[in-house]
C-alpha positions as CSV (number, residue, x, y, z in Angstrom):
1,M,101.1,126.5,123.4
2,N,99.6,123.0,123.1
3,L,100.4,120.2,125.4
4,D,97.2,118.4,124.8
5,R,98.8,115.7,122.7
6,K,102.0,113.7,123.3
7,T,104.3,114.9,120.4
8,P,107.5,112.9,119.8
9,S,109.5,115.4,121.9
10,L,107.0,115.1,124.7
11,L,107.2,111.3,124.5
12,D,110.9,111.7,125.4
13,V,109.7,112.9,128.8
14,R,108.4,109.4,129.6
15,R,112.0,108.2,129.9
16,H,112.4,110.3,133.0
17,F,109.2,109.2,134.8
18,L,109.8,107.6,138.2
19,H,107.8,104.5,139.2
20,K,107.9,103.6,142.8
21,G,110.9,105.9,143.2
22,K,112.9,104.3,140.4
23,S,113.6,105.4,136.8
24,M,111.4,103.9,134.1
25,D,114.1,104.3,131.5
26,E,115.2,100.7,131.4
27,S,111.8,99.1,131.9
28,S,109.8,101.4,129.5
29,K,108.4,99.6,126.5
30,E,107.5,101.1,123.1
31,I,103.8,101.7,122.9
32,S,102.1,100.8,119.6
33,P,100.1,103.5,117.7
34,R,96.9,101.7,118.4
35,I,97.5,101.6,122.2
36,T,98.6,105.2,122.0
37,R,95.3,106.2,120.4
38,Q,93.4,104.3,123.1
39,R,95.4,105.9,125.9
40,D,94.7,109.3,124.3
41,Q,91.0,108.5,124.3
42,V,91.1,107.6,127.9
43,H,92.9,110.8,128.8
44,D,90.3,112.8,126.9
45,Q,87.5,111.1,128.8
46,V,89.1,111.8,132.1
47,M,89.8,115.5,131.2
48,N,86.2,115.9,130.2
49,R,85.1,114.5,133.6
50,L,87.6,116.8,135.3
51,A,86.2,119.8,133.4
52,I,82.8,119.0,134.7
53,S,84.1,118.4,138.3
54,V,85.7,121.8,138.5
55,Q,83.4,123.9,136.3
56,D,81.8,125.8,139.2
57,L,85.1,126.4,141.2
58,Q,87.1,129.5,141.5
59,P,90.1,128.5,143.6
60,K,92.9,130.9,144.5
61,R,95.5,128.1,144.9
62,V,95.6,124.9,142.9
63,L,97.9,121.9,143.1
64,D,98.6,119.4,140.4
65,V,100.2,116.2,141.9
66,G,102.3,114.4,139.3
67,T,103.4,116.7,136.5
68,G,104.0,114.0,133.9
69,Y,103.8,115.3,130.4
70,G,102.4,118.6,131.7
71,M,99.0,118.3,129.9
72,N,97.0,118.3,133.1
73,L,98.9,121.4,134.2
74,A,98.2,123.1,130.9
75,F,94.5,122.4,131.3
76,L,94.5,123.9,134.9
77,A,96.4,126.9,133.7
78,R,93.9,127.5,130.9
79,R,90.9,127.0,133.2
80,F,92.2,128.9,136.3
81,G,95.1,131.0,135.0
82,K,93.3,134.3,135.2
83,C,92.4,134.0,138.9
84,S,94.7,131.4,140.5
85,R,98.2,130.4,141.4
86,I,98.9,126.9,140.2
87,W,101.6,124.6,141.5
88,S,102.7,121.3,140.0
89,V,105.0,118.8,141.6
90,D,106.8,115.7,140.3
91,A,109.4,113.5,141.9
92,S,111.6,113.6,138.7
93,P,113.8,116.7,138.4
94,E,114.1,116.0,134.6
95,V,110.4,116.0,134.1
96,V,110.0,119.2,136.1
97,N,112.7,121.0,134.2
98,E,111.4,119.9,130.8
99,V,107.8,120.8,131.5
100,K,109.0,124.1,133.1
101,K,110.7,125.0,129.8
102,R,107.5,124.2,127.8
103,M,105.2,126.1,130.2
104,R,107.2,129.3,129.8
105,R,105.4,129.7,126.4
106,H,101.9,129.3,128.0
107,E,99.9,132.6,128.2
108,Y,99.4,132.1,132.0
109,S,103.0,130.9,132.7
110,R,103.5,133.7,135.3
111,H,100.8,132.0,137.4
112,V,102.4,128.5,137.3
113,I,105.0,127.2,139.6
114,L,106.7,123.8,139.1
115,K,108.6,122.1,141.9
116,R,110.5,118.9,142.3
117,A,108.8,117.1,145.3
118,N,107.5,113.7,146.4
119,A,103.8,113.4,146.7
120,E,104.3,111.5,149.9
121,Q,106.0,114.6,151.5
122,L,104.5,117.7,149.9
123,P,106.4,120.9,150.7
124,F,103.3,122.9,151.5
125,K,101.6,123.9,154.7
126,S,98.3,122.3,155.8
127,D,95.0,123.6,154.5
128,Y,96.7,125.5,151.7
129,F,95.0,124.5,148.4
130,E,91.3,125.0,147.5
131,L,91.7,122.4,144.6
132,I,94.1,119.5,144.3
133,V,94.2,117.3,141.1
134,S,96.1,114.0,140.7
135,L,95.5,112.1,137.4
136,F,97.2,108.8,136.7
137,S,99.8,109.4,139.3
138,L,98.9,107.2,142.3
139,H,100.2,104.0,140.8
140,H,103.6,105.7,140.4
141,L,104.0,106.5,144.1
142,S,106.1,104.4,146.5
143,N,103.3,104.8,149.1
144,S,100.0,105.7,147.6
145,K,98.3,105.8,151.1
146,R,100.8,108.4,152.3
147,G,100.3,110.4,149.1
148,L,96.6,110.6,149.8
149,V,97.2,111.6,153.4
150,E,99.5,114.4,152.2
151,M,96.9,115.6,149.6
152,G,94.3,115.5,152.4
153,R,96.6,117.5,154.7
154,T,97.3,120.3,152.2
155,L,93.6,120.6,151.0
156,S,91.8,123.4,152.6
157,H,88.5,123.0,154.6
158,G,85.8,123.2,152.0
159,G,88.3,122.3,149.2
160,K,88.1,119.7,146.5
161,L,90.4,116.9,145.6
162,V,90.1,115.0,142.2
163,V,92.0,111.8,141.8
164,A,91.9,109.5,138.8
165,D,93.8,106.3,137.8
166,W,93.5,103.2,135.8
167,R,91.1,100.4,137.0
168,P,93.4,97.6,138.2
169,E,91.3,94.8,136.7
170,A,90.9,96.5,133.3
171,A,93.9,98.6,132.5
172,K,95.9,96.0,130.5
173,P,97.1,96.3,127.8
174,L,96.9,100.1,128.0
175,M,99.4,100.6,130.7
176,L,102.9,99.3,131.4
177,H,102.6,98.3,135.0
178,S,101.1,95.3,136.8
179,R,97.7,95.2,138.4
180,E,99.2,95.1,141.8
181,D,100.8,98.5,141.3
182,I,97.5,100.3,140.9
183,P,95.4,101.5,143.9
184,S,91.8,100.4,143.5
185,P,88.9,102.9,143.7
186,S,87.7,101.2,146.8
187,F,91.1,101.7,148.4
188,V,91.2,105.4,147.5
189,T,87.7,105.9,148.7
190,K,88.3,104.2,152.0
191,E,91.4,106.2,152.7
192,L,89.8,109.5,151.8
193,K,86.8,108.8,154.0
194,R,89.1,107.9,156.8
195,L,90.5,111.4,156.4
196,G,87.0,112.8,156.8
197,H,86.3,113.5,153.2
198,H,83.0,113.0,151.3
199,T,83.6,111.1,148.1
200,R,81.8,110.5,144.7
201,T,83.2,107.9,142.4
202,H,82.9,107.6,138.6
203,I,84.0,104.3,137.1
204,R,84.4,103.6,133.4
205,R,85.8,100.7,131.4
206,Y,89.5,101.5,131.9
207,W,89.6,104.2,134.5
208,Y,88.0,105.7,137.6
209,L,87.8,109.2,139.0
210,I,87.0,110.2,142.5
211,E,85.8,113.6,143.6
212,S,86.5,114.3,147.3
213,T,85.5,117.3,149.4
214,R,86.6,118.3,152.8
215,D,84.2,119.8,155.3
216,A,84.3,123.5,155.6
């Protein structure tokens, strides 16, 4: 099963995305083929960086925060499906149900669990996951600070958190939301350090990715 590219049926999932707790259905705009290609290039760049970030890890429990189209979940399942249990959460029940149907065809589907949940109130006990990944989801949250606190709470001691999002000053016209909606890399780094994490930031033209580790 391939979720690496946003096929027309996958694009329908976007109608069910929630932004700041509200449906994007009425506010969503059609994205031109050129912008779509550029967004795909950005996604490829981020996934390549993620692959490098996790290449030496063998976590038993993995969490994907912000299911979206399910492409990040599919990557994690391919990478860790043989040795891990992988959870993915999204605030939209429609997104969860649609991706759940698609993931049933994945070779490691028995190791994947999808749940409807808010990132600001994750339904997991503290110190549970050895790896948490959240790509292009922070700007959708009603409270990105609280989302980071929850990711930090559920990350195990010695675990790794990887967060990526658009650069606020450079994301237009590739994304639909305003600059004010997007947490800056300095904000994310500050909040993670406040939680006692060690961070490493990668900044590119349109996006940033932050690797964060919690002391063992």
